[in-house]
Steps between C-alpha positions, in 0.01 A plus 500: 500500500627645172864431596446125505348516151802670340694175432187342348442809285859480372445136414179582313683771301756244388226253405268734314253342260524576130191721523649694792827548309313630196300749704799610710694582186241777439440613859861531618702821498194728505413415140126520551380855573819565700371286788742291704397137536653242729470127442440225753466761773401413858198695625378402843488121513483464121734518204342667198614443142532871414424818688513872428515626857450866406176408320403225747450265205565126528518288186459126543585267212282194529553158352283190522573444870296807589182337373525260797635754751206740479436517876866568576511770232176654628636538854826644372313744276273609784799576722680693225183694419455586867853643490392720209652307211330456168550149359521418134499127427630393162494148359821356356320438171411868469868591528598240239213573259446875541795667673423839341145483634628408847743793499226736385275375781777554759558848359128576529493388864806713576346807342147448631514323838175370638436609766768746602788303654543766767191372683619224733256216522346586165709296260346317211545191290502513124443161348345637184810509281320436173 
């Protein structure tokens, strides 16, 4: 299923939001704790905004549309968690208003995963950015 998502992922990379571009500037090229991030990466039947596969960390950058897509996001998060991913959701406004705080929060999650990403089916969601 991932193969059919590759063209869509490429399209999403070309059409990144301003918030995604700002965050990517700091995640790319192993700038944060030496961890490799990928952007708009297919995982299963989903495309995630950012993922550090070695840490099993997914970062989702949410805009206003996510306030009305809660059920869709919940199902997606449940599947990713079942696969052992930790999910960190960040609002666009947090990136625009407090980028340093966002980067520090990502760094904290990388250094202190909760729970250990090696336990499949035991992922977690971190919506408590600030």
